[in-house]
C-alpha positions in Angstrom: -19.2 -65.8 34.0 -17.1 -63.2 32.1 -18.4 -62.3 28.6 -16.0 -62.4 25.7 -16.2 -61.5 22.0 -14.0 -62.0 19.0 -12.8 -58.8 17.4 -13.7 -58.7 13.7 -10.4 -57.1 12.8 -7.7 -58.9 14.8 -9.8 -62.1 15.2 -8.7 -62.4 18.9 -11.1 -63.3 21.7 -11.3 -60.5 24.2 -13.3 -59.4 27.2 -16.4 -57.3 26.4 -14.8 -54.5 28.4 -12.1 -54.3 25.7 -14.8 -53.1 23.2 -16.5 -49.7 22.9 -20.2 -49.6 23.5 -22.7 -49.5 20.6 -26.4 -49.4 21.6 -27.5 -50.1 18.0 -25.9 -53.6 18.0 -27.5 -56.7 19.4 -24.6 -57.4 21.8 -24.3 -53.7 22.7 -20.6 -53.4 21.7 -18.7 -52.4 18.6 -17.3 -55.1 16.2 -13.7 -54.0 16.6 -11.8 -53.9 19.9 -10.5 -50.6 21.3 -6.9 -51.4 20.3 -7.8 -52.2 16.7 -9.9 -48.9 16.5 -6.9 -47.0 17.8 -4.6 -48.6 15.3 -7.0 -47.9 12.5 -7.3 -44.2 13.3 -3.5 -43.9 13.6 -3.0 -45.6 10.2 -5.7 -43.5 8.5 -5.4 -40.2 10.3 -5.0 -38.0 7.2 -7.7 -39.8 5.3 -10.2 -39.5 8.2 -9.3 -35.8 8.7 -10.0 -35.1 5.0 -13.3 -37.0 5.0 -14.4 -35.2 8.2 -13.5 -31.8 6.6 -15.6 -32.6 3.5 -18.5 -33.7 5.7 -18.4 -30.5 7.7 -18.4 -28.4 4.5 -21.3 -30.4 3.1 -23.4 -30.2 6.3 -22.3 -27.1 8.2 -25.5 -26.6 10.2 -25.5 -30.2 11.4 -21.9 -29.9 12.4 -22.6 -26.7 14.3 -25.5 -28.4 16.2 -23.3 -31.3 17.2 -20.4 -29.1 18.1 -22.3 -26.6 20.1 -24.1 -29.2 22.2 -20.9 -31.1 22.9 -19.1 -27.8 23.9 -21.9 -27.0 26.4 -21.8 -30.5 27.8 -18.0 -30.3 28.2 -18.4 -27.0 30.1 -20.7 -28.8 32.6 -24.1 -27.8 31.3 -27.0 -30.3 31.2 -28.4 -30.2 27.7 -32.0 -31.6 27.5 -32.1 -31.9 23.7 -30.0 -33.6 21.0 -28.5 -32.2 17.9 -31.3 -33.9 16.0 -33.8 -31.8 17.9 -31.8 -28.6 17.4 -31.1 -29.2 13.7 -34.5 -28.2 12.2 -34.6 -25.1 14.4 -31.1 -24.0 13.3 -32.0 -24.6 9.6 -34.9 -22.1 10.0 -32.9 -19.3 11.7 -31.0 -17.5 9.0 -30.7 -14.1 10.6 -29.8 -13.1 14.2 -33.1 -12.3 15.9 -31.5 -9.5 17.9 -29.4 -7.5 15.3 -30.5 -9.0 12.0 -27.0 -10.1 10.7 -27.0 -13.2 8.5 -25.8 -16.1 10.6 -22.8 -18.1 9.6 -22.8 -21.8 10.6 -19.3 -22.4 9.3 -16.3 -20.3 8.6 -13.6 -18.7 10.6 -13.5 -19.1 14.3 -14.6 -16.2 16.5 -16.3 -14.4 13.6 -18.9 -12.0 14.9 -21.7 -13.4 12.6 -21.1 -17.0 13.7 -24.2 -18.7 15.1 -24.1 -19.0 18.9 -26.4 -20.8 21.3 -27.5 -18.3 24.0 -28.8 -19.3 27.4 -31.7 -16.9 28.0 -31.8 -17.4 31.8 -28.1 -18.3 32.2 -28.9 -21.5 34.2 -27.0 -24.7 34.0 -29.7 -26.6 32.3 -30.4 -26.0 28.6 -33.9 -26.5 27.2 -35.6 -25.1 24.1 -37.5 -22.7 26.3 -34.3 -21.1 27.8 -32.1 -21.0 24.7 -32.0 -19.2 21.4 -29.7 -19.0 18.4 -28.2 -15.6 18.0 -24.9 -14.2 16.5 -21.7 -14.5 18.5 -21.4 -10.7 18.8 -24.8 -10.3 20.4 -24.1 -13.3 22.7 -20.7 -11.8 23.7 -22.3 -8.4 24.3 -25.2 -9.9 26.3 -22.9 -12.0 28.5 -24.6 -13.2 31.6 -27.3 -10.6 31.5 -31.0 -11.5 31.4 -32.9 -10.2 28.3 -34.4 -7.4 30.4 -30.9 -6.4 31.7 -29.5 -6.6 28.2 -32.3 -4.3 26.8 -31.7 -1.9 29.6 -28.0 -1.9 28.9 -28.6 -1.2 25.2 -31.0 1.6 26.1 -28.2 3.2 28.2 -25.8 3.0 25.3 -28.3 4.5 22.9 -29.1 7.3 25.4 -25.4 8.2 25.8 -24.4 7.9 22.2 -27.6 8.0 20.2 
């Protein structure tokens, strides 16, 4: 037997597959069908963009946590923690533990003081034990080096120019 549901917006009976999933609801699907959601977003694009922008300004660290985890997942990494797990840690880290610069969790893109999630061992699985929050500049300088290799690299630079 094929399951159906009535969309709360268009009032049409549709197959369950025509609704997005929602684990928090009893029937496990959203109230509105996918088509109605798409129409709503098209009709209210500017309003939603403005609300989103205000939300990100109000909660920059939360936005950074969500965004950084999503970007790592999109790049194929397996992230074994959620933004809710990362948020209290990010709130505590005000300065880069490597160089001491004050971290920015919002602002211009590609700014050297922007917070960045560094993979300590450069594996494909991210856990709290193998990640740290540092500034973008330190992360870009470290690249794929281990911490030991990075320290040795910095010592070479200091030796040559220090």
